C-alpha positions in Angstrom: -34.7 49.8 -10.8 -35.7 51.5 -7.6 -32.7 53.5 -6.0 -31.2 52.2 -2.8 -32.2 54.3 0.1 -29.1 55.2 2.1 -28.6 56.2 5.7 -25.4 58.3 6.0 -24.1 57.9 9.5 -21.7 60.9 10.0 -21.2 64.1 8.1 -17.6 65.1 8.7 -14.9 65.3 6.0 -15.3 61.8 4.7 -19.1 61.8 4.7 -19.5 65.2 3.1 -16.6 65.2 0.7 -16.4 61.6 -0.5 -19.5 59.5 0.2 -22.1 62.3 -0.3 -21.1 63.3 -3.8 -20.6 59.7 -5.0 -24.1 58.8 -3.8 -25.9 62.0 -4.5 -24.8 62.2 -8.2 -25.8 58.5 -8.8 -29.3 57.6 -10.1 -29.0 54.3 -8.2 -28.8 55.8 -4.7 -30.9 58.2 -2.7 -29.5 59.7 0.5 -32.7 59.3 2.6 -31.4 60.1 6.1 -28.2 61.6 7.6 -27.0 61.2 11.2 -25.4 64.5 12.2 -25.4 67.0 15.0 -25.1 69.8 12.5 -28.4 69.9 10.6 -27.5 73.3 8.9 -24.4 71.8 7.4 -26.3 68.9 6.0 -29.1 71.1 4.6 -26.6 73.1 2.5 -25.9 69.9 0.4 -29.0 67.7 1.0 -32.1 69.8 1.2 -34.6 66.9 1.3 -32.7 64.5 3.5 -34.1 63.7 7.0 -31.5 64.6 9.7 -31.4 62.6 12.9 -29.4 62.7 16.1 -28.9 59.0 16.9 -28.1 55.8 15.1 -31.2 54.2 16.5 -33.3 56.8 14.8 -31.5 56.3 11.5 -32.0 52.6 11.6 -35.8 53.0 12.0 -36.0 54.8 8.7 -36.9 53.3 5.3 -33.3 52.5 4.3 -31.5 49.5 2.9 -27.9 50.6 3.3 -26.0 52.3 6.1 -22.8 54.2 5.2 -20.7 54.7 8.4 -18.2 57.6 8.3 -17.8 58.3 12.0 -14.5 58.2 14.0 -12.8 54.9 13.9 -13.4 53.8 17.5 -17.2 53.9 16.8 -17.1 51.6 13.7 -17.5 48.3 15.6 -20.5 49.3 17.6 -22.3 51.0 14.7 -21.7 48.2 12.3 -23.0 45.7 14.8 -26.1 47.7 15.5 -26.8 48.2 11.8 -26.4 44.5 11.0 -28.7 43.6 13.8 -31.3 46.0 12.3 -31.1 44.1 9.0 -29.2 46.8 7.0 -26.4 46.3 4.6 -23.3 48.2 5.7 -20.5 50.2 4.1 -18.0 51.6 6.5 -15.2 54.1 6.0 -11.7 52.6 6.3 -10.3 51.4 8.6 -12.8 48.6 9.0 -12.4 48.3 12.8 -9.6 48.8 15.4 -9.0 45.2 16.2 -9.0 42.0 14.3 -11.2 40.2 16.9 -13.9 42.8 16.3 -13.7 42.3 12.5 -14.0 38.6 12.8 -17.1 38.9 14.9 -18.7 41.3 12.5 -17.9 39.2 9.4 -19.6 36.2 11.1 -22.6 38.3 12.0 -23.0 39.7 8.4 -22.8 36.1 7.0 -25.4 34.9 9.6 -27.8 37.7 8.6 -27.2 37.4 4.9 -26.1 41.0 4.6 -23.4 42.9 2.7 -20.6 44.3 4.8 -17.9 46.3 2.8 -15.2 48.8 3.6 -14.5 52.0 1.6 -10.9 51.3 0.4 -11.3 53.8 -2.3 -7.6 54.1 -3.1 -7.9 50.9 -5.1 -9.5 53.1 -7.8 -6.8 55.8 -7.8 -5.4 56.4 -11.3 -1.8 55.8 -10.3 -2.5 52.6 -8.5 -4.6 51.3 -11.4 -1.7 52.1 -13.7 0.7 50.1 -11.5 -1.7 47.2 -11.3 -1.9 47.1 -15.1 1.9 47.3 -15.5 2.3 44.3 -13.1 -0.4 42.3 -14.8 1.3 42.9 -18.1 4.7 42.0 -16.5 6.3 45.0 -18.2 8.9 45.3 -15.4 9.6 41.6 -15.1 10.0 40.0 -11.7 9.5 42.8 -9.1 12.3 43.4 -6.6 11.1 46.5 -4.7 7.8 48.4 -4.4 7.9 51.8 -2.5 4.8 53.9 -1.8 4.5 57.2 0.1 1.6 59.2 1.6 3.5 62.2 2.8 2.1 65.6 3.9 3.5 68.9 5.2 1.6 69.5 8.4 4.2 70.6 11.0 1.6 71.7 13.5 -0.7 69.1 15.1 -4.4 69.9 14.6 -6.9 69.5 17.4 -9.0 66.7 15.9 -9.7 63.1 16.8 -7.4 61.6 14.2 -4.4 63.3 15.7 -5.2 62.5 19.4 -4.2 59.4 21.3 -7.5 57.6 21.2 -8.5 54.2 20.0 -8.1 54.1 16.2 -6.4 57.5 16.0 -3.1 58.1 14.3 -1.6 58.0 10.8 -1.2 54.2 10.7 -4.9 53.5 10.9 -5.6 56.5 8.6 -3.2 56.6 5.7 -1.6 53.3 6.5 -4.9 51.5 5.8 -4.7 52.8 2.2 -1.1 51.9 1.5 -1.4 48.4 3.2 -4.6 47.6 1.3 -2.9 48.5 -2.0 0.1 46.4 -1.3 -2.1 43.4 -0.3 -4.1 43.8 -3.6 -0.9 43.7 -5.6 1.2 41.1 -3.8 -0.9 39.3 -1.2 0.0 38.7 2.5 3.7 39.1 3.3 5.8 36.5 5.1 6.8 39.1 7.8 6.5 42.8 8.8 8.9 45.2 10.3 7.7 48.7 11.3 8.8 52.0 12.9 5.7 53.9 14.1 5.9 56.9 16.4 4.8 60.5 17.2 7.4 62.7 15.5 5.8 66.2 16.0 4.4 65.8 19.6 4.9 62.7 21.8 1.6 63.4 23.6 -0.3 63.1 20.3 -1.1 60.1 18.1 1.6 58.7 15.8 2.2 60.7 12.7 5.1 58.8 11.1 5.5 55.2 9.9 8.0 53.2 7.9 6.8 49.7 7.1 8.8 46.9 5.4 6.8 43.9 4.2 8.9 40.9 3.4 8.2 38.6 0.5 10.5 35.9 -1.0 12.8 37.8 -3.3 10.9 41.1 -2.9 10.5 44.0 -0.4 7.6 46.4 0.0 8.2 49.8 1.7 5.3 51.9 2.8 5.8 55.3 4.3 4.0 58.3 5.7 5.5 61.4 7.2 3.9 64.7 8.3 6.8 67.1 7.8 7.6 66.7 4.1 7.4 70.0 2.2 9.0 68.8 -1.0 8.0 65.1 -1.5 9.8 62.7 -3.8 8.0 60.1 -5.9 4.7 58.8 -4.6 5.4 55.4 -6.1 8.6 53.6 -7.2 8.3 50.1 -8.6 11.5 48.3 -9.7 11.9 45.0 -11.4 14.4 42.9 -13.4 13.3 44.5 -16.6 12.7 48.1 -15.7 11.2 50.7 -13.3 8.1 52.8 -13.0 8.2 56.2 -11.1 5.1 58.3 -10.3 4.9 61.7 -8.6 1.9 63.6 -7.2 -1.5 62.6 -5.9 -4.5 61.2 -7.7 -6.8 64.1 -8.5 -10.2 62.7 -7.4 -10.1 63.9 -3.8 -9.3 67.4 -4.8 -12.0 67.3 -7.5 -14.6 66.0 -5.0 -13.7 68.9 -2.7 -14.2 71.3 -5.6 -17.7 69.9 -6.2 -17.1 68.4 -9.6 -19.4 65.6 -10.8 -17.8 62.2 -10.3 -19.9 60.8 -13.1 -18.7 63.3 -15.7 -17.0 62.0 -18.9 -13.6 63.4 -17.9 -13.6 62.3 -14.3 -10.4 60.8 -13.0 -8.3 61.4 -16.1 -4.9 62.7 -15.3 -3.2 65.4 -17.4 0.0 64.4 -19.3 2.1 66.4 -16.9 1.0 64.0 -14.1 1.8 60.8 -15.9 4.4 58.5 -14.5 7.7 57.4 -16.2 8.2 53.9 -17.4 11.8 52.7 -18.1 12.4 49.3 -19.7 15.7 47.7 -20.5 16.2 46.1 -23.9 19.7 44.6 -23.7 22.0 47.5 -23.1 19.4 50.0 -24.4 16.9 51.7 -22.0 13.6 53.0 -23.4 12.0 55.7 -21.2 8.5 57.0 -21.9 5.8 59.0 -20.1 3.1 56.4 -19.6 -0.5 57.6 -19.8 -2.3 57.0 -16.5 -5.3 54.7 -16.2 -8.6 56.5 -15.5 -9.2 56.8 -11.8 -12.8 56.2 -10.7 -14.2 56.0 -7.2 -17.7 55.6 -8.6 -16.8 51.9 -9.4 -16.9 51.2 -5.7 -20.6 52.1 -5.3 -21.4 50.5 -8.7 -19.9 47.3 -7.1 -22.0 47.8 -4.0 -25.1 48.2 -6.1 -24.4 45.0 -8.0 -23.7 43.1 -4.8 -27.0 44.2 -3.2 -29.2 43.9 -6.2 -27.6 41.0 -8.1 -25.7 39.2 -5.4 -22.4 39.8 -7.1 -19.1 39.8 -5.2 -18.5 42.8 -3.0 -16.0 45.3 -4.5 -14.1 45.2 -1.2 -14.7 42.1 0.8 -14.8 42.5 4.6 -12.2 39.7 4.9 -9.8 41.7 2.8 -10.3 44.8 5.0 -9.7 42.5 8.0 -6.3 41.5 6.6 -5.4 45.2 6.6 -6.2 45.4 10.4 -4.1 42.3 11.0 -1.1 43.9 9.3 -1.6 47.1 11.3 -1.6 45.0 14.5 1.6 43.4 13.4 3.1 46.8 12.6 2.3 48.1 16.1 3.8 45.0 17.7 6.9 45.3 15.6 7.4 48.9 16.4 6.7 48.4 20.1 9.1 45.4 20.5 11.6 46.4 17.8 11.4 43.1 16.1 10.3 41.4 12.9 6.8 39.9 13.2 6.2 36.7 11.3 2.8 36.3 9.7 
C-alpha cells in the first residue's frame, strides 16, 4: 500500500516531539512537506522533506493529509482552508476555541467527504487504558468518585503563547482538553459542570489553575491542574462501592518521544513495575491490595486508526464530534468560573 503523503503544518514542540516521530517511524506515512519558519530545525530531523512558509504553499503539494500543530487560535482557519483544498485533516488538541467553529468545520468535512480528527493522544496513555479496563471489568463496582490531576512545578511564567492571554491560551485549553476528553470517554457527558479557573502565578497572564467538578447521578468527577506543585500526589484516584484504584506518575511515552526512542519498538509504552498503580478490592471485611500491571500505552494506535479511516473508510479513532464535546465543556467551565455558578448541560 502506498504511504500517505503528509503535510505537517507547524514544527514547534508538538509537531517535532509528537507527530513527527509517530509519522516518521511508520511505513504507512511519509512526511512530504513541513510548514515552518525554521528550515534548519526541520532539516535536522527530516532531510528530504520540502519546507514551505505558508499554508497555501503546503496545500499545493502532493499530500493527502494535513496535520496541524500550530497555536490554538489558528486551528479554525487552517482546518477550513485545508478542507476546502480537499485534504484530510488531523489537528492537535484542542480542536478549536469555540463550539460554533467546530460545528461549522464538522459540517464542511461531511460535505466534502473528508476525514477530520483531533489528536487526543492521552486516550492511549498506559494509566488511562488501565483505568478503562478496570471499569469495563467492573472491578470497583459502581463508581462514586473519579479524580484526575495534571500538575506541574512551574513557578515562573514562560514567555510563550500558551501562557499569554490570547485566544485559546491557558491551561484549560491545554491540559484541560486531555482530562476532559478522558472523563467523557469513561462516563459520557455530565449533567452539570462547576469550575474554578484563574491565573494563580500572574494575573496578567493566561489561567494556570483549574478545578473542575463534573456532576453525574450518584457520581462526581474531579479534574485538576496546578502550576506550583513540587510534590504531586496521585495522578488518578478512582473509588467505587467495591474498591479503589490509585496511580502515581506520568505515562512514559512523552518522555520517550523526547528522547528519540522508536514508538514502534516492541517495548514501547510498557511501564516498569515500580510505576504500576494499586488496586484495592473489598471482599466482605477483608481487603485485597495488589500492584496492578499497567496496560501498554501506545500513541501509534491513533495514526493506525487514521490510516484505516482514510484507506478503508473505518471509523475515526477520535471523531470530531467527540472533540467538539470537549470544547463545549470548556465553554461551560469558563462560564461557571466567571459567574460562580453551576452550569447545567
